[in-house]
DSSP file (Angstrom, degrees, kcal/mol; ACC not computed):
  #  RESIDUE AA STRUCTURE BP1 BP2  ACC     N-H-->O    O-->H-N    N-H-->O    O-->H-N    TCO  KAPPA ALPHA  PHI   PSI    X-CA   Y-CA   Z-CA
    1    1 A M     >        0   0    0      0, 0.0     4,-2.0     0, 0.0     5,-0.1   0.000 360.0 360.0 360.0 -45.3    0.0    0.0    0.0
    2    2 A T  H  >  +     0   0    0      1,-0.2     4,-2.4     2,-0.2     5,-0.2   0.855 360.0  56.1 -64.7 -34.9    2.8    2.5    0.9
    3    3 A A  H  > S+     0   0    0      2,-0.2     4,-1.6     1,-0.2    -1,-0.2   0.922 107.5  48.2 -63.5 -43.3    4.6    1.7   -2.4
    4    4 A W  H  > S+     0   0    0      2,-0.2     4,-3.1     1,-0.2     5,-0.3   0.896 111.0  51.6 -59.2 -42.8    1.4    2.7   -4.4
    5    5 A F  H  X S+     0   0    0     -4,-2.0     4,-2.0     1,-0.2    -2,-0.2   0.913 108.8  50.5 -61.0 -44.3    1.1    5.8   -2.3
    6    6 A V  H  < S+     0   0    0     -4,-2.4    -1,-0.2     1,-0.2    -2,-0.2   0.816 117.8  39.7 -67.4 -28.9    4.7    6.8   -3.0
    7    7 A I  H  X S+     0   0    0     -4,-1.6     4,-0.9    -5,-0.2    -2,-0.2   0.873 117.7  45.2 -86.6 -39.1    4.2    6.3   -6.7
    8    8 A V  H  X S+     0   0    0     -4,-3.1     4,-2.5    -5,-0.2     5,-0.2   0.904 103.7  59.9 -76.6 -43.6    0.7    7.7   -7.2
    9    9 A V  H  X S+     0   0    0     -4,-2.0     4,-2.4    -5,-0.3     5,-0.2   0.898 105.3  46.6 -59.4 -46.9    1.0   10.9   -5.2
   10   10 A P  H  > S+     0   0    0      0, 0.0     4,-2.3     0, 0.0    -1,-0.2   0.875 113.4  50.9 -61.9 -34.4    3.9   12.5   -7.2
   11   11 A I  H  X S+     0   0    0     -4,-0.9     4,-2.2     2,-0.2    -2,-0.2   0.916 110.4  48.3 -70.0 -41.6    2.1   11.6  -10.4
   12   12 A V  H  X S+     0   0    0     -4,-2.5     4,-2.4     1,-0.2    -1,-0.2   0.913 112.5  48.9 -63.6 -42.1   -1.1   13.2   -9.3
   13   13 A I  H  X S+     0   0    0     -4,-2.4     4,-2.7    -5,-0.2    -2,-0.2   0.913 109.8  52.3 -62.4 -42.8    0.7   16.4   -8.1
   14   14 A M  H  X S+     0   0    0     -4,-2.3     4,-2.2     2,-0.2    -2,-0.2   0.925 111.3  46.0 -61.4 -44.6    2.5   16.6  -11.5
   15   15 A F  H  X S+     0   0    0     -4,-2.2     4,-2.3     2,-0.2    -1,-0.2   0.888 111.7  52.4 -65.4 -38.5   -0.8   16.4  -13.4
   16   16 A F  H  X S+     0   0    0     -4,-2.4     4,-2.5    -5,-0.2    -2,-0.2   0.922 109.2  49.8 -61.8 -44.3   -2.3   18.9  -11.1
   17   17 A A  H  X S+     0   0    0     -4,-2.7     4,-1.8     2,-0.2    -2,-0.2   0.911 111.0  49.0 -60.3 -43.8    0.6   21.3  -11.8
   18   18 A L  H  X S+     0   0    0     -4,-2.2     4,-1.5     2,-0.2    -1,-0.2   0.907 112.0  48.9 -63.9 -42.0    0.3   20.9  -15.6
   19   19 A F  H  X S+     0   0    0     -4,-2.3     4,-1.9     1,-0.2    -2,-0.2   0.925 111.0  49.4 -63.8 -44.5   -3.4   21.5  -15.4
   20   20 A M  H  X S+     0   0    0     -4,-2.5     4,-2.6     1,-0.2    -1,-0.2   0.796 105.0  59.0 -67.0 -28.4   -2.9   24.7  -13.3
   21   21 A E  H  X S+     0   0    0     -4,-1.8     4,-1.9     2,-0.2    -1,-0.2   0.890 106.3  48.1 -64.6 -39.9   -0.3   25.9  -15.7
   22   22 A R  H  X S+     0   0    0     -4,-1.5     4,-1.8     2,-0.2    -2,-0.2   0.899 111.2  49.7 -65.6 -40.9   -2.9   25.8  -18.5
   23   23 A V  H  X S+     0   0    0     -4,-1.9     4,-2.2     1,-0.2    -2,-0.2   0.930 111.1  49.8 -62.7 -46.0   -5.4   27.6  -16.3
   24   24 A E  H  X S+     0   0    0     -4,-2.6     4,-1.8     1,-0.2    -1,-0.2   0.866 107.2  54.2 -61.9 -37.4   -2.8   30.3  -15.4
   25   25 A A  H  X S+     0   0    0     -4,-1.9     4,-0.9     2,-0.2    -1,-0.2   0.903 109.8  47.6 -63.8 -41.4   -1.9   30.8  -19.1
   26   26 A K  H  X S+     0   0    0     -4,-1.8     4,-0.8     1,-0.2     3,-0.4   0.878 111.9  50.1 -65.1 -40.0   -5.6   31.4  -19.9
   27   27 A L  H  X S+     0   0    0     -4,-2.2     4,-2.6     1,-0.2     3,-0.3   0.807  99.2  65.5 -71.2 -29.6   -6.0   33.9  -17.0
   28   28 A R  H  < S+     0   0    0     -4,-1.8    -1,-0.2     1,-0.2    -2,-0.2   0.859 102.2  49.0 -61.0 -34.8   -2.9   35.8  -18.0
   29   29 A H  H  < S+     0   0    0     -4,-0.9    -1,-0.2    -3,-0.4    -2,-0.2   0.796 117.1  40.8 -74.8 -27.5   -4.6   36.9  -21.2
   30   30 A V  H  < S+     0   0    0     -4,-0.8    -2,-0.2    -3,-0.3    -1,-0.2   0.764  96.0  95.6 -89.1 -30.1   -7.7   38.0  -19.4
   31   31 A A  S  < S-     0   0    0     -4,-2.6     2,-0.4    -5,-0.1    -3,-0.0  -0.186  78.2-111.6 -70.3 156.1   -6.1   39.6  -16.4
   32   32 A V        -     0   0    0      1,-0.1     2,-0.1     2,-0.0    -1,-0.1  -0.700  33.1-120.2 -85.1 136.3   -5.4   43.4  -16.1
   33   33 A Q     >  -     0   0    0     -2,-0.4     4,-1.7     1,-0.1     3,-0.2  -0.468  12.9-127.1 -79.1 148.1   -1.8   44.4  -16.1
   34   34 A E  H  > S+     0   0    0      1,-0.2     4,-2.2     2,-0.2     5,-0.2   0.884 108.7  53.8 -64.6 -39.2   -0.4   46.2  -13.1
   35   35 A N  H  > S+     0   0    0      1,-0.2     4,-2.4     2,-0.2    -1,-0.2   0.852 105.1  55.0 -66.1 -31.8    1.0   49.0  -15.2
   36   36 A E  H  > S+     0   0    0      2,-0.2     4,-2.5     1,-0.2    -1,-0.2   0.939 109.3  46.9 -64.7 -43.1   -2.4   49.6  -16.8
   37   37 A V  H  X S+     0   0    0     -4,-1.7     4,-2.6     2,-0.2    -2,-0.2   0.905 112.1  50.2 -63.1 -40.8   -3.9   50.1  -13.3
   38   38 A E  H  X S+     0   0    0     -4,-2.2     4,-1.5     1,-0.2    -1,-0.2   0.930 112.5  46.4 -63.7 -44.4   -1.2   52.4  -12.2
   39   39 A E  H  X S+     0   0    0     -4,-2.4     4,-1.6     1,-0.2    -1,-0.2   0.887 112.5  51.4 -66.1 -38.7   -1.5   54.6  -15.3
   40   40 A F  H  X S+     0   0    0     -4,-2.5     4,-0.8     1,-0.2    -2,-0.2   0.923 109.0  49.5 -62.8 -44.8   -5.3   54.6  -14.9
   41   41 A L  H  < S+     0   0    0     -4,-2.6    -1,-0.2     1,-0.2    -2,-0.2   0.809 111.9  50.5 -67.5 -27.5   -5.1   55.7  -11.3
   42   42 A E  H  < S+     0   0    0     -4,-1.5    -1,-0.2    -5,-0.2    -2,-0.2   0.816 126.9  18.3 -78.8 -30.5   -2.7   58.5  -12.2
   43   43 A S  H  < S+     0   0    0     -4,-1.6     2,-0.2    -3,-0.2    -2,-0.2   0.025  82.3 141.4-135.2  31.3   -4.7   60.0  -15.1
   44   44 A A     <  -     0   0    0     -4,-0.8    -4,-0.0    -3,-0.2    -3,-0.0  -0.498  41.6-135.9 -77.6 143.9   -8.3   58.9  -14.8
   45   45 A R    >>  -     0   0    0     -2,-0.2     4,-2.1     1,-0.1     3,-0.5  -0.521  30.3-101.5 -89.9 163.3  -11.2   61.3  -15.6
   46   46 A P  H 3> S+     0   0    0      0, 0.0     4,-2.4     0, 0.0     5,-0.2   0.864 121.7  52.2 -56.8 -38.5  -14.3   61.6  -13.5
   47   47 A D  H 3> S+     0   0    0      1,-0.2     4,-1.6     2,-0.2     5,-0.1   0.836 109.4  50.1 -69.2 -29.1  -16.4   59.5  -15.8
   48   48 A E  H <> S+     0   0    0     -3,-0.5     4,-2.0     2,-0.2    -1,-0.2   0.862 109.5  50.8 -72.9 -36.4  -13.8   56.7  -15.8
   49   49 A V  H  X S+     0   0    0     -4,-2.1     4,-2.3     2,-0.2    -2,-0.2   0.886 109.4  51.5 -68.6 -36.3  -13.7   56.8  -12.0
   50   50 A K  H  X S+     0   0    0     -4,-2.4     4,-3.0     1,-0.2     5,-0.3   0.912 109.4  50.1 -63.2 -39.5  -17.6   56.5  -12.0
   51   51 A A  H  X>S+     0   0    0     -4,-1.6     4,-2.9     2,-0.2     5,-0.8   0.874 109.2  51.7 -65.4 -37.1  -17.2   53.5  -14.3
   52   52 A L  H  X5S+     0   0    0     -4,-2.0     4,-0.9     3,-0.2    -1,-0.2   0.912 114.8  42.8 -62.5 -43.9  -14.7   52.0  -11.9
   53   53 A Y  H  <5S+     0   0    0     -4,-2.3    -2,-0.2     1,-0.1    -1,-0.2   0.926 124.7  33.2 -68.7 -45.3  -17.1   52.5   -9.0
   54   54 A G  H  <5S+     0   0    0     -4,-3.0    -2,-0.2    -5,-0.2    -3,-0.2   0.805 134.8  17.1 -86.6 -30.9  -20.2   51.3  -10.8
   55   55 A H  H  <5S-     0   0    0     -4,-2.9     4,-0.3     1,-0.3     3,-0.2   0.483 103.2-110.9-125.2  -5.3  -19.0   48.6  -13.2
   56   56 A G     X< -     0   0    0     -4,-0.9     4,-1.7    -5,-0.8    -1,-0.3  -0.308  45.8 -57.5 100.5 174.9  -15.6   47.5  -12.1
   57   57 A I  H  > S+     0   0    0      1,-0.2     4,-2.5     2,-0.2     5,-0.2   0.780 123.7  64.2 -69.2 -28.4  -12.1   47.8  -13.4
   58   58 A G  H  > S+     0   0    0     -3,-0.2     4,-1.5     2,-0.2    -1,-0.2   0.940 108.4  38.4 -61.8 -48.7  -12.8   46.2  -16.7
   59   59 A R  H  > S+     0   0    0     -4,-0.3     4,-2.4     2,-0.2     5,-0.2   0.892 115.7  53.7 -69.1 -40.1  -15.3   48.8  -17.9
   60   60 A A  H  X S+     0   0    0     -4,-1.7     4,-2.2    -9,-0.3    -2,-0.2   0.928 110.7  46.2 -63.1 -43.7  -13.2   51.7  -16.5
   61   61 A L  H  X S+     0   0    0     -4,-2.5     4,-2.6     2,-0.2    -1,-0.2   0.824 108.6  56.6 -68.8 -30.0  -10.1   50.5  -18.3
   62   62 A E  H  X S+     0   0    0     -4,-1.5     4,-2.2    -5,-0.2    -2,-0.2   0.950 109.9  44.5 -65.0 -47.0  -12.1   50.1  -21.5
   63   63 A L  H  X S+     0   0    0     -4,-2.4     4,-2.2     1,-0.2    -2,-0.2   0.903 113.4  51.5 -60.5 -41.5  -13.1   53.7  -21.3
   64   64 A F  H  X S+     0   0    0     -4,-2.2     4,-2.3    -5,-0.2    -2,-0.2   0.907 110.2  48.1 -64.2 -42.2   -9.6   54.8  -20.4
   65   65 A R  H  X S+     0   0    0     -4,-2.6     4,-2.1     2,-0.2     6,-0.2   0.892 110.0  52.2 -66.7 -38.3   -8.1   52.9  -23.4
   66   66 A L  H  X>S+     0   0    0     -4,-2.2     5,-1.6     1,-0.2     6,-1.5   0.918 110.8  48.0 -60.5 -44.0  -10.7   54.4  -25.8
   67   67 A R  H ><5S+     0   0    0     -4,-2.2     3,-0.6     1,-0.2    -2,-0.2   0.913 110.5  51.3 -66.5 -40.8   -9.8   57.9  -24.6
   68   68 A R  H 3<5S+     0   0    0     -4,-2.3    -1,-0.2     1,-0.2    -2,-0.2   0.868 109.3  50.4 -63.8 -34.9   -6.0   57.2  -24.9
   69   69 A R  H 3<5S-     0   0    0     -4,-2.1    -1,-0.2    -5,-0.2    -2,-0.2   0.664 113.5-120.4 -77.1 -14.1   -6.6   56.0  -28.5
   70   70 A G  T <<5S+     0   0    0     -4,-0.9    -3,-0.2    -3,-0.6    -2,-0.1   0.537  88.2 104.6  90.1   5.4   -8.5   59.1  -29.3
   71   71 A R      < +     0   0    0     -5,-1.6    -4,-0.2    -6,-0.2     2,-0.1   0.613  48.1 107.2 -95.0 -13.2  -11.7   57.3  -30.2
   72   72 A G        -     0   0    0     -6,-1.5     2,-0.4    -7,-0.1    -9,-0.0  -0.425  66.2-134.4 -69.1 135.7  -13.6   58.0  -27.1
   73   73 A S        -     0   0    0     -2,-0.1     2,-0.6     1,-0.0    -1,-0.1  -0.760  14.2-130.3 -91.2 135.2  -16.4   60.5  -27.5
   74   74 A V        -     0   0    0     -2,-0.4     2,-0.6    -7,-0.0    -1,-0.0  -0.751  18.4-148.4 -87.3 121.9  -16.6   63.1  -24.8
   75   75 A R        -     0   0    0     -2,-0.6     2,-0.4     2,-0.0    -1,-0.0  -0.813  13.5-166.9 -92.3 121.7  -20.2   63.4  -23.5
   76   76 A K        -     0   0    0     -2,-0.6     2,-0.4     2,-0.0    -2,-0.0  -0.902  13.5-137.7-108.4 136.6  -21.1   66.9  -22.4
   77   77 A R        -     0   0    0     -2,-0.4     2,-0.6     2,-0.0    -2,-0.0  -0.786  13.0-139.5 -92.6 134.8  -24.2   67.6  -20.4
   78   78 A V              0   0    0     -2,-0.4    -2,-0.0     1,-0.1     0, 0.0  -0.826 360.0 360.0 -95.3 125.6  -26.2   70.6  -21.4
   79   79 A R              0   0    0     -2,-0.6    -1,-0.1     0, 0.0    -2,-0.0   0.343 360.0 360.0-124.0 360.0  -27.5   72.5  -18.4
């Protein structure tokens, strides 16, 4: 019994590590980069901060990226 345990546990750990590596690789593409968050926090506009508060970092960074690319439309309220 002990011999099976000594053989099976390292193999299970190895397969688990390979599986987690694949999961981590997929998450790397989806995750927000640290430098993007720092740049956002340094130069965010009020509407982007509202998006951060209301919809999360994903939507706020989307608005921020659009503004940086020059494609974002500036919404002005008429009072």
